[in-house]
C-alpha positions in Angstrom: 7.8 -19.2 -18.4 11.2 -18.9 -20.1 13.3 -21.6 -18.5 16.5 -20.3 -20.1 16.7 -17.6 -17.5 16.6 -20.1 -14.6 18.9 -22.8 -16.1 22.2 -21.4 -14.5 20.5 -21.0 -11.1 18.9 -24.5 -11.3 22.3 -26.0 -12.4 24.1 -24.4 -9.5 21.4 -25.5 -7.0 21.4 -29.1 -8.5 25.2 -29.2 -8.2 25.1 -27.9 -4.7 22.5 -30.5 -3.7 24.0 -33.4 -5.7 27.5 -32.8 -4.4 27.1 -34.5 -1.1 25.2 -37.4 -2.8 28.0 -37.9 -5.3 30.6 -37.8 -2.5 28.7 -40.3 -0.4 28.5 -42.8 -3.3 32.2 -42.4 -4.3 34.3 -45.5 -3.7 36.5 -45.4 -0.6 39.7 -45.9 -2.6 39.2 -42.9 -4.8 41.1 -39.8 -3.9 39.0 -36.9 -2.7 38.9 -34.0 -5.2 39.1 -30.6 -3.7 35.6 -29.1 -3.5 34.6 -25.5 -3.6 31.8 -24.6 -1.4 28.9 -22.7 -3.0 28.6 -19.3 -1.3 24.9 -18.1 -1.0 23.5 -15.1 0.8 20.0 -13.9 1.5 18.7 -10.4 1.9 15.3 -9.6 3.5 14.5 -6.4 1.5 11.4 -5.7 3.6 13.6 -5.5 6.7 16.0 -3.2 4.9 13.2 -0.9 3.9 11.9 -1.0 7.5 15.1 -0.7 9.5 17.7 1.2 7.5 18.3 4.9 8.2 17.9 5.9 4.5 14.4 4.2 4.5 13.5 5.9 7.8 14.7 9.3 6.5 12.6 8.8 3.3 9.6 8.1 5.5 10.2 11.2 7.6 10.6 13.2 4.5 7.2 12.0 3.2 5.5 12.7 6.5 6.8 16.2 6.5 5.9 16.8 2.9 2.3 15.4 3.3 1.4 16.2 6.9 -0.2 19.6 6.0 -2.5 18.1 3.4 -3.4 15.2 5.6 -4.3 17.6 8.4 -6.5 19.7 6.0 -8.3 16.5 4.9 -9.0 15.6 8.5 -10.4 19.0 9.2 -12.5 18.9 6.0 -13.9 15.5 7.1 -14.7 16.8 10.5 -16.5 19.9 9.1 -18.5 17.6 6.7 -19.5 15.3 9.6 -20.6 18.2 11.7 -22.7 19.7 8.9 -24.3 16.3 8.3 -25.1 15.9 11.9 -26.5 19.4 12.1 -28.7 18.8 9.1 -30.0 15.5 10.6 -30.9 17.3 13.8 -32.4 20.4 12.2 -33.9 18.7 9.2 -37.4 18.1 10.6 -37.8 21.9 11.4 -36.4 23.2 8.0 -38.5 24.0 5.1 -38.3 21.6 2.1 -36.3 24.1 0.0 -33.8 24.8 2.8 -33.4 21.1 3.5 -32.9 20.3 -0.2 -30.4 23.2 -0.5 -28.3 22.0 2.5 -28.4 18.4 1.2 -27.1 19.5 -2.1 -24.3 21.5 -0.4 -23.4 18.5 1.7 -23.3 16.2 -1.4 -21.0 18.8 -3.2 -18.8 19.1 -0.1 -18.5 15.3 0.1 -17.7 15.1 -3.6 -14.9 17.7 -3.2 -13.6 15.9 -0.1 -13.5 12.5 -2.0 -11.7 14.2 -4.9 -9.1 15.8 -2.7 -8.6 12.5 -0.7 -8.0 10.5 -3.9 -5.6 13.1 -5.2 -3.7 13.0 -1.8 -3.5 9.2 -1.9 -2.3 9.2 -5.5 0.4 11.8 -4.8 1.5 10.1 -1.6 1.7 6.7 -3.4 3.7 8.2 -6.2 6.2 10.0 -3.9 6.5 6.9 -1.7 7.4 4.8 -4.7 10.0 7.4 -5.8 11.6 7.5 -2.4 11.6 3.7 -2.0 13.1 3.3 -5.5 16.0 5.4 -4.4 16.5 3.4 -1.2 16.2 0.1 -3.2 18.8 1.4 -5.7 21.2 2.1 -2.9 20.5 -1.2 -1.2 21.1 -3.1 -4.5 24.4 -1.3 -4.9 25.4 -2.4 -1.4 24.4 -6.0 -2.1 26.4 -5.9 -5.4 29.5 -4.7 -3.5 29.1 -7.4 -0.9 28.6 -10.0 -3.7 31.8 -8.9 -5.5 34.0 -8.2 -2.5 33.2 -11.4 -0.6 32.9 -13.5 -3.7 29.4 -14.8 -3.3 28.1 -17.2 -6.0 24.5 -16.2 -5.4 22.5 -13.6 -3.3 18.8 -14.0 -3.1 16.0 -11.7 -2.0 12.5 -12.7 -0.9 13.0 -16.3 0.2 10.6 -18.3 2.3 13.1 -19.6 4.9 16.8 -18.8 5.4 19.1 -19.7 8.3 21.2 -17.0 10.0 24.4 -18.4 8.4 23.3 -17.1 5.0 21.3 -14.0 6.0 23.3 -10.9 5.2 20.5 -8.4 5.8 22.1 -6.9 8.9 25.3 -6.3 6.9 23.4 -4.6 4.1 21.5 -2.4 6.7 24.8 -1.5 8.4 26.4 -0.6 5.1 23.4 1.6 4.2 23.5 3.3 7.6 27.2 4.0 7.1 26.5 5.8 3.9 28.0 3.3 1.5 
């Protein structure tokens, strides 16, 4: 791990954490120096991707784009299941050649179904990533605007715990919804 990348962050956090300790140990007669509070914000990007209007619009766009193919796959699976059940029921009364032929047909149909299902999943995943990347790009622009306009020292994403005082997720969602 390259610690050079994290040194400024660690220094800022160490300063923020050590500040109260240094002040508590300062002699009573020493004049208090003006302190500048470290301004930190936190964004829950998963909430942004779940609750913002651009993310919901992207999801609706994907559903519209892929609903027909999904319906076709569901119908294909139903036909395959029905043919398999019919072969199982009629199998004992069929000749060996008919049974073998129908089994081969079922195997081929299943292979085609699996191929189409994989292609569908790959296409959907690719389009989902494209749409989410656009939403993330917009969200990052909004976070950058908030960072610069409100003079934050640090804005984090993906933290374990954050209090409501530093959570700016709602403001990011509202800005995205307003079209900024």
